[in-house]
N, C-alpha and C positions, 0 to 999 in steps of 0.2 A: 180710702185704701183701694188699690186695684185688686180685683178678684183674680184667682188662679185661672179661671176660664178666659177672662179678658186678656191676661198675659199670654196665654197660649195662642189666642187669635192674633194678637199683635205680632208674635214671632212667626206665625204662618204668613201674615201679610208681608212682613220683611223678607222672608225667604222667597216668596213669589216675585217680589220686586227685583231681588238680586238675580234670580234665575232669568227673568225677562230681560234684564240688562245684558247678561251674558249671552242670551240668545241673539239680541240685536248686534252685539259685538262680533259674534261669530258668523252669523248668516247674512246680516245686512251690510256690515262694514267690511267683512272678509277677514282672512288670516293676516296676522301681523306681517308686514313687509320687512324684508331684510334691512331696508333703510332705517327701520325704527330701532335697530340695535345700536345702543349708544356707544358701543366700543368700535364701531366701524362707520366711516363716512364715505360719501360718494362724490367724486369730483372728476372733471374732465382732465385731460392730460396737463401736467404743469407746463408753464411756458418755457422753463429752462430745459425741458426734456426734448431730445431730438428723436422724432418717430422714425420708424423704418418700415418700408413696404415688405410684405410677405414674400420671401424668395421662392423660386421654383424648386422642386425636388430634382435631385440628380439621380436619374434612373440607374446609373452604374453603382450607386450606393445601396440600392434596395436590398441586395443580398446580405448586407451587413446590419440591416435594421433588426432590432430585437424587440420582443413584446408587442409587435404590431404597431409601433409608434416611430415616426420619422420626426426628429427634432429639427425644426426649421430656424427658430430664433431663440437664443439665450442672451438676454440683454440686461446688463446691470449698469445703471447710471447713478452717480452720487454727486450730491451738491454739498460741499463743506462750508459751513457757516460758523458764525461766532457762538451760537447756542448748541451747535452739534452738527449732525449730518442728516440729509434727506436721501433716502435710498429708493430709487425707481427700479422695478423689476418687471420683466416681461418674458413669458414663455409662450411659444407658438409651436403646435405639434400637428402633424398630419397623421390620420389614422389609416394605416395601410391595410390591415385586415381585421377580422372579428376580435382577435385577441387584444387589440388596443382599445377597444370601446370603453371598458371600465375605467382604466387609468387616465385616459385622455379626457374623459368627461367629468373629472372631479380633481380637485387639488386641495391641499391642506396649507394654509398660510399660518406660520407661527410668529407670534409677537409677544412682547412683554409690556403689559399695559402701564407698568410703573414708568417706563421710559419711552415707549413708542406709541404713535398713533397710526392705526392701520387705515389706509385709504384705498378703495377700489376705484379704478379708472375705466377698465374695459373688461367685459365678459362677453365674448362673441364667438360665433361659429361662421367660418367662411365656407360657402357651398357654391360651386360653379362660378367662382369669381365674385360672388355677392356676399356682403357681410350681414349676418343675422345678429343683431344686438340683443343680448340677454342680460345686460348689466342690471336692469331694473327688475327682472323676473327671476334670475338665477337664485336657487336656494342657498342661503348662508346660515350656518349654525356655528355659534361660538362656544367652545367647550374648554374646560380646564382639564387637560390631560397631562398628568405628571408622569412622563415616560421613564424617569429614573427613580420613581418612588420605591421600587423594591431594593434599590441600593441606598435608601435613606436620604435621598436628595429631593428637596421641594424647591422648585424654581419660581412658581407663580405664573409661568407663561401660559398663554392662551393659544388655542388652535381654532382658526376659522376654517370650517369644512364647507367648500363651495362645490355645488353640483349644477351641471348644465343640463338642459332639456333637449330632447330630439337631436341626438348626436348619431351620425351614421358613418359607415366605412367610407373613406374618401374625403370626409370633412377635415377642415383645419380648425382647431381650437385656438383661441387668442385670448389670453388673460394677462392683464397689466395691473399692478398695484404698487403702492408706496408704503414705506415705513418712515415716518417723520419723527426724529428724536425730539422729545420735549425736555429731556434732561440727559446728562451724560456722566458716566463714572470717571471720565478723564477729561475734564474741561480744557479746551484749548488744544487737544490732541486728536489725531485721527490715525487709524491704522487698519489694515486688513490684508487678507491673502485671497486671491481670486484665480481660479483655474480657467485656462483658455483652450483646453483640449478635452475631448471626451473619448470614452471607449466605444461609442457608437456614432453613426453619422450625425452631424449637426451642420446645417447650411451656413449659419452665421453665429459667432460668439463675439460679444462686444463688451468692453469695459470702458466707460466714459466718466471722467472725473472733472467736475466744474468746481473751481476753487479760487480764493482771492489771489491776486497777482503777488502779493507779499508773503504768501505762505510757502515755507520750505518743506517740500515733500520728498522724502527719500524713497527710492525705488530699487527693487532688486528682481531681476528676471532669472527664471530657471527653466531647464529642459527645453530650450529652444523657443521660448516665448518671444513674440515679435516686439520690436521697438515701438514706442508710442509716437503718435502724431500730435503736435501741439499747435493750438490756434488760440486766438483772443476773440471772445464773444461778450459783448456788453461789459467791457472792462474786466472780465474774468478770464483766467487761464483755463483752457480746456485740454486735457490729456486724453487720448483715445488709443486703446489697444483693440485690435480686431483681427479675427481669423475668418476667412471665407472658405467654406467647404473643405476643411482640413481632413487629412487621412485619419480615420479612427485609430486610436492607440489602445489595443485590448488590455484589460486589467488582467493581472496574474495573481494566483493564490499565494498567500504568505509573503507578499511584498511588505517590507517594513513600513509602518505607518508614516515614518519621517522621510521616506524615500519614494514618495509618489512620483510617477514618471510623466505626468501630464504637464504641458506648458503652464507656467503660473507667473503671476505678478504679485510681489509684496510691496505694500505701500505703508509708510510710517512717517509721522512728524518727529519721532524720536530718533536722534542721530546715533545714540550709543546707549549701552545698558545702564549707565549711570542715571540717565533720564527716567528709566523705569524704577530705579531704586528711589529717586527723589519723589516720584509719584506715589510709590507704595508705602514708604516709611511712615507718613502721617497716620495711615490706617491702623498701624500697630502701636501707636502711642496711646496706650490704654492703661487704666489703673491696674497695676499688677499685684495689689494686695490680696492676701489669701484669707478666706474665712477661718475662723478659729478651729473648727474640726479638721479641716485640711491641713492647717499649719501644724497641728498636733501630730498628724500622720507623717508629715515631712520631717519634723523634729525627731520622730522615732527612727526614721531612716538614718538621720545624721548620727544619732546615738548608737545605732547598731554597727556602724562601720565608719572608719576615717578615711578609707580608700575612695577617692573621687570616682573611680570607675565603677565600684560597687554601688555608690550612691546614685550615680547617673542611671545605672541599669534599674535599680529599684524605683527610681522616680518615673522612668519610662513605663514600667509595668503598672505602677499605680495609676497613671493616666490612661493607659490602654485598657486595663481591666475594670476601672471604676466608672468611666465615662463612655457611654455608647455612642456610636456614630450616627448622627442625623444632621443634615444640611438644610438649613432654612435660607436658601440663596435667593431671596426675594429682594429686588431693588438693590440698594447699596449693601444689604446684608450678604450679597455675593462676594463682597471685597473687604468689608470691615469686620474684624473679629469682635466677638463679645468679650467682656472682661472675664478674667479667670474666676472671679467670685460667682458671676452669673452662670458660667458654664458648669462649674462644680455644683451649684445649687440645683440647676435643672437636671443634671445627670446626663446631658447629651450635648453634642457639639460636632461641628464639621472639622475639616482639616486645619483651618485657620484658628478656630476656637481652641482645639485641642493643642495646637502648636503654642499659642499664647499661654495656655495653662501650663504646659510642660516647661516653657521658658521661665515662668514665674517660680515654679517649683525648683528648677535647677538653680536659679539665682539665690534662693533661700538656702540652698545647700552649698553655695560658694562656688558654683560652676558657671562659667560664662557660656552663653548660648544666644543664637540669633535665628530669626526665621529665615527660610530659604524658599524661593519660588522654583517649582519644577513642573513637569508634565508627566502624567502616568503613562501615556501612550507614546508621545513623541519626544521624551526627554533627551534621547540621544541625538535628535535632530535640532535641538535648540541652537547648537553651535552654528548651523547654517542659515538661521533666520535673521531677517532684518529686526533690529531691536524694537520691541513693541510690548505694551503692557498686557495685551490679551493673548500672549504666547503660552500662558501657563494655566493649568487647571488644578494645581495641588500645592500645598505648603508643608514643608517638613522642618526639622530643627537641625542646625549644625552646632554641636557642643564642642567647645574649645578647652584647651588646657589639659587634655587627657593623653598627651604624648603626640597625637595627631588629630586632625579634625574627624569627629565621629558624627555620622549622619543618622538621625533618629526619626522614625515615622511614628508619631503618636496615634495615628488611625489604625495601626496594625492590631492584631489580636492573637493571643496565645503564643506570643513570641518568647523565645528563650535565649540564654547566652549572656552571662555577665561579661561586660567588655573586658578583654578583646574577643571573646567567643561569640559575640553578636554577629548575626549574618549581615553581609554588606548589602546596602540598597543598590538597586539596579536601574535607577532612573537616568543614569548617564551624566547629566549636567543639571546644575541648579544655580540660581542667582541669590546669594546671600544678601539680605536686606540690612546692610551696615553702611554707614556714611563713608563715601570715598570708594565704594565698590564700583568698578568700571567694567569688569569682565565676568562671564560665566565661570563657574568653578567645576571642574570634573569631579565626579563621584567615582572613585576607583572600585571596581568589582571584579577582582581577579578570580580565576578558577581556583577553587579550594584545593589545598594540598592533599587532604584526605578525602576518600569517597563520601559523598553526602548521602548516598544509599549503598549500604554494604550488606549483601545477603549471603548467608552460608546455609546451604541445604545439605542435610545428611540423609543418605538413603542406604539402609542396612538391610540386606536380604538374608532371610533364613528359610527353613523348610515351611514355616507357618505363614510367611508373607514378607512384606517390606515395611520396615519402620522408617517414617519420614519425619524429620525435625527441621524446622526453618527458623533461623534466627536472623532477623532484619534490623539493622542499625540505621537510624536516620540522624543526620547532622545538619547544622547550619539551617538555611532556609527550608530544606526538605523536612527537618524536624518541626519547624513552625507550621508548615503546610499540613503535615500529618497530625500534629497536635490539634490544629483547628478542625480538621476533618473529623477526628474522633469526637471532638466536643460538639460538632454540629449534628452528628448522627448518634451512634451508640456503639458500645462494644459488641452488642448482640448483632447489630447490622454488619459491622466489620467482620465478625465471625462467619456470618451467613455468606457474605461475599467471597471470603477466602476459601471456605469449604466447597462452595460451588465451583470456584476456579480449579481446585485440585481434583474435584470429581470429574470435571471435563477432561483433565489429563489422565486420571487413573480411575476408571469406573469402579465403583464399589468401595472407594477409600472411605474410612471412618475417622472422625475426630477423636483424639485422645486427650482429655483434659481441656480446660478452658484456655482460651487465648489470653496470654499474659502481656500486659504493657508496663514497662518501667520507664520513668521519665526523670532524667537529671536536667532540670531546667536551667540550673546555673551554667552548666557546660553545654547546654542545648543539644543533648543527646537523648533520643527516644528510641527504645528497643522494643521489639514485638517478638514473642516466642509462640510458635505454633507446633503442634504435634499431631500426626496422623498415622494410621495404620492401614495398609492394603493387605487384607487377608487372602490366603491362597485359595479360599472358597469363593472369592469375588467373581462376578460374571466375567468371562473372557480373560481370566487371570493370566493364562499362559500366553495369549496374544499380547497382553499388556506388558508382561516382563520381557518378552522377546522383542518388543518394539517400545521399549521404555523411554519416555520423552523427558528430556531435560530442557527446560525452557528458561532462558534468562529474560524474564518478563520486564526487568528493569532497563534492558538495553535495547532490545529488538525494535520496539516501536517508538523509540525516542526521537530519532531523526526521520521524518517522513520523506518518502521518495517523491520528488516533484512529478507533476503530471507529464511534463514535457522536458526533454533534454535541452532543447533550444529555447532560451529564455531571454526576454528583453530587459528585465528588471532584476534587482538584487533580491536575495532570499533571506528572510529572517530565520534565525536558528535559536534553539533554546539557550538559556543563560547558565553559566556556572556549572557545567556538567563534569562530574567526576564520579563514576559509579563502578562498582565491582560486584560480580555474582559468582559464587564458588559452589561447586557441587562436589560432595564427598561421597564416593560409592564404596560400600563394603560388601564384597560378594565372595564368601567363603567357598573355596573349591572351584571358582570360576575366574576366568580372565577375559572379561568382555573387551571388545575392540574399542579403544578410545579415540575421540576426534583428533585429527592432526593439528599440530600447532599452526595458527593463522594469524596474520597481522594485516591491519588496513591502516595506512597512514595517508590521510587526505588533508585538504586544506581546511576542512571543517572539524575533524576529530581523529583521534588515534584509538584503534581497537586492537586488543591483543588477547589471543586464546592459547592456553598452555595446558597440556595434559601430562600428568605424571603418575607413576605407579610404584607402590611399596608392598609387595606381597599381595594380600587380598584387598588392599586398600588402594583406591584410585582417586585423584583429584583433577577436576577440570575447572580451571579459573579463567574467567573472562573479565576484562576491564575496558572501560570506555571513558575517554577524557576529551572534552570539547576544547577547541582552539579559538573559536571566534563566535560572535553573535550575528554576524551578517556575511553573506557570501555573494560576491559579485557575479553578475550574470555569466561572464565568460567561464567561470569555474563550475557552473551548475551541472554541465554534462558529466564531468568526472565524478562530481558528488552524487549524482543520480546512480551511477554504477556502484559507488561505495555503499550507499544506503541499501541497495538491493543485496549486496554481499553481506552487509551487517545483519540484515533480517535473516538471511539464510544461515549465517554462521552462529546466530545467537540461540539456535535450538538444534538438538540432535536426537536421533533415535538410537538407543543402545540395547543390544541383546544381552540381557543379564543371564541368559542360559549359556552364553558362549564360554567354553572351557578354556579357550586359548586367547583369541584375539591378537591383534598386532599392537604391542605396546610401542607406540611411536614408530612402528615399522622396523625397529632395530633388529628384533629376532628374525623377522621375515627376511631382512637383507642378509643376515648371517646364513640362514638356510639356503637362500638362493645362491650366495657366494660359495657355500660348500658344494652345492649341486654342480655349479659351473666348473669348479676346480676338478671335481670328480669326473664330470663329463669330458672335459678337455683331455684328462689323463686316459680315459677309456677310449675316446675316439683316436688318440694318438696310438695307443696299443692296438686297436682294431685295425687301423691302416697298416701298421707294421706287420701284423699277422697275415693280412691279405697279400702283402708284397712277397713274403717268404713262404716257401712250401712248408707243410707240416713236417717237422722233424720226427722221424721214426727211427729209433735206435736199434742197434744190433746186439746190445748187451741185455742179457736176461737179469732182472734184478728187482730193485725196490719200487715201492709206491704202487698206486692204482692208475694204470694208464687209461685214457679216454680220448676218443676222437673229439675234435673241437666241435664238430657239428652236433654230435650227440650230447656233449657237455652243455651246449647252449639250449638245445631243445628240452632236455630233462630239467635243467635248472630253471628256465623260464616258465615252462608249462606247470611246474610245481611251485611257482612263485618263491623260489629260493630254498625250498625244503630239501630238495635233492642235494644242495650244496653241503648241508650238514652231513648227510650220508657219504658224500664223496670225500670230504675232509676226513671223516672217521676212518674210511677204508684206506685212505692214503697213509695216515699215521699208524693204523694197525698193521699194514703190510710193512712199513718201515720198522716197526717194533719187532715183527717176526723175523725179518731178514737180517737186521742189524743187531738184534738182541739188546736194544737200548731200553733203559728203565723209564718209560713215559706212560702217560695216560691218554690213549687215543680219544676217549670220550671228551675229556676236558679240553684237549687241544682243539677239537672240532667245535666245541661249545664256545670257546674263546678265540675263534679263528682270526678275528681282526687283529689279534696280537701275535699270531704264530704264522702269518702268511709269509713273511720274510724268511723265517727259519725253514719252512717247507720248500721255498724256492731255492735257498742255499743248499739244503740237503740233497734235493733232486739235481742241482747243478754239479755237485761233486761226483755224481754217478753218470752224468749225461755225456753222450758222444759229442754233442754240439753245445758248448757252454755259452749261455747268454751273459752279458756283463752284470756285475752285482748292482750297479746303479739302477738297472732296470727293475731289479727286485725291490729296491727301495721305493721307487715310484709306484710299483704295483701295490706295495704295502700301504703307502700313504693314500693312494686312490681308493683302495678297498675300505680303509678306515673312514675316510670322509663320506663316501657314498652310504656306507652302513649307518654312520652317525646321523646323516641327514634323513635317511629313511626311518630311523628310530624316533627322531624328534617329531617328525611330522605325523607319524603314526600315533605317538603318545597324545598329541594335542588335537588330532582329528583335522589337520589342515587340508584344505582341498587343493585345487589347481593342478592335480595329478603329479605333484612333486614326489610323493612317496613311491609311485610306480616307476617314474623315471629314474629315481635314485637306485631302486632295486635292480632295474635292468643294467644300469651302469656298473653296479657292484658285481654283476655276473661277467659282464664283458671285460672288466679290468683284470680278471684272473686268467685270461687267455695265455699270457706269457708263462704262467705257472704251469698250466696244462701242457703247453709245448715242452717246457723243461722236463716235466715228469715223463712225457711220452719219449723224449730222447734218452731217458734213463732206463727204458724198458725194451724187451725183445720186440722185433718188428712184427712178428706174427701175433704176439699178444696185443699190440696196439691195434692191428687190423681187426682182431677178434673183438676188441672192446668197442668198436664202432657199430656192431650189429645189435639189434634190439631183440630182447627175449620177451617171453610172455609177461614177466613181472614189470618190465619197462613199459610195454603197451598198457597194461593194467593201471600203472601209475599215471601215465599220460591221460588215459581215458577218464580216470576218476578225478584227477586234480585240475585238468585244463579248464573245465567250466568255471570252477571257483577262482582260478587264477585270472581268467578273463574279467570276471566281475570285479575282482580286486584291482586289476589294472585300470579298468574304466572308472571305478569310484575314486 
């Protein structure tokens, strides 16, 4: 038996031996060389590769260089063989300044160990015309970096991180490597798309393809890509596309991903889309039987409804809600779906797994369905591609026999809408995988007829503050997005964000009651109710209500204003836009000025704003409807102006303390019209009075004579108060001399109705009689100017209209004064032009107040 002490000694001796071995490995043998990494091999340049010398820099291009790096060579060479393709790649960069040191001295090479062998050929630094070879010494670390892991996608790809030593400003780095296919997803076929233009200077870009003479390779050029040169080398066809020192083509923000504007070459051995269908169909030939528990759920759907649209919708929700999205796209797993039974049992799957599962469920429900290949980013651009199998990154379902093809995405979540209320897919085009399919099929996605976001805000003002109620309705895809957003966060988080938004608009606003969410998933309508109160005791309350902001947050920031009006590329726009935002204002006793009606009709969208009023209630309605999802470059300049207008018109500041305001400017126009008519009449009569001498009668008799100059001075200086006194004296004298039964006070008080009678009575006694039509004009002019003055005074309208109207009302009475003077004794008229002490006292006391009233 071995003793415990001996056992411990043996363990100690073993430990010392191991540590000694490690010591020798580290300090005597040295660190493990990059060549020891079994995933990377090192070889000289392949004999089929055509090397290129490093070109000189073009000093005229230096100003266009970014990040301190001048790209000299971008070289891609491909050899197509029976087992697949070998790809040779080379990048050569010159470091112009300090900012380029980090990026130029390291590079990341991505490869898939399931199908590729990574081979390093050259890692070098060129300095003063001499090459410093670092192929054997450069540090290389291979890592598994799943860049799409957060999206639930696992690819199994590796990243070789390569770092050079002793790199300086002015050096040229030169790295060349190959990816050699050891297996292929599409045996016997080859395809790819390669850019031949950059947004920064590049001295040389080359694509060189070496292939068997018998191979049929379809090509498609775009955006001015050059034609190829063809040669024969060692019995193989060689196609070469090259650009030498091309002009940089700057990138632009929000260019559609399927409308890249750099020159490009598409290559494919597939001549039409039917070749892609033939390649893909065998992958989806899997066992479609369902496990018993899933079959029971499907049978329950069938029992609940005989309507195939309802059945299809419930099947979609079952797959979306029960199977989480995870993609194990490793090797052939990136193209071959798992069986429905495996996907259901594991509880996860990617697009092709969930598509196959949904199709199996639909078939059990008696609904025909097929898989369809599409692309999440460039689906609308599929129609412009050379047919090839790698054009897609997504699979969806086309369900048939439901009145029209219905496109379903089983990878969605929290979607609503029983067919036909289901939101349209916006991928643009798809390739259904059905025998005989030769063309891509368009996925219609028209603009919805009803607003997908419909907001009604009610703002009710009282002495205590402002009640604010917001009702927001989401439909179609907007309901799906909002439903998912609420599920991902929480109602508390949503409440917090909303109250913070309204607190920014209205400082001191408080929430009243909880935020309420109601969801009709069958019709795909989600509604949110919010209630707030802005108390009159809130900080800066008076400033807030006099500059009360209404902000259509659903509209203003939807269409971004491009950075530049002159654009080279098309502009991507939002999809399926139909939104409405309504503000209802209740302001008892107030008439705030409302925004004018505005319309924007552009190539991209239609915007409309309308304001209406009914008593204390006002409505401001704004609507926005999109017209297209892509705008050509020539239309961007006008669109830029339209988006700026949209931003400005989507919010306004309203004075809730305004007692009048101009309701659509109608009343303002009426006031101005009345003032103009009165002004024209007054000016006409004033000119006439200046042309004729003041008539002074010789008959002693009725009414109160007054010189015109004194009449104007006394009336204007007292701001019209003297007019009442003058009218009263005239009717009182007429009552005394004629013995008529009248009330001088009430005739003076309602003078606007008795001006013509006064003119006619004075005319009957006058020596010089003016025509009756003149009295009619005087009466109308005095009525209009008095009415104008009364209206603007009532509602406190500025612009000096009240003062102007009051003066015109005095001037228009000059013919009446003349007619009265003609009906009185000459000496009495002359005497009436003199000022007594009471007159001077009235002028002295009233004139300062009159001046203030006229100015204000």
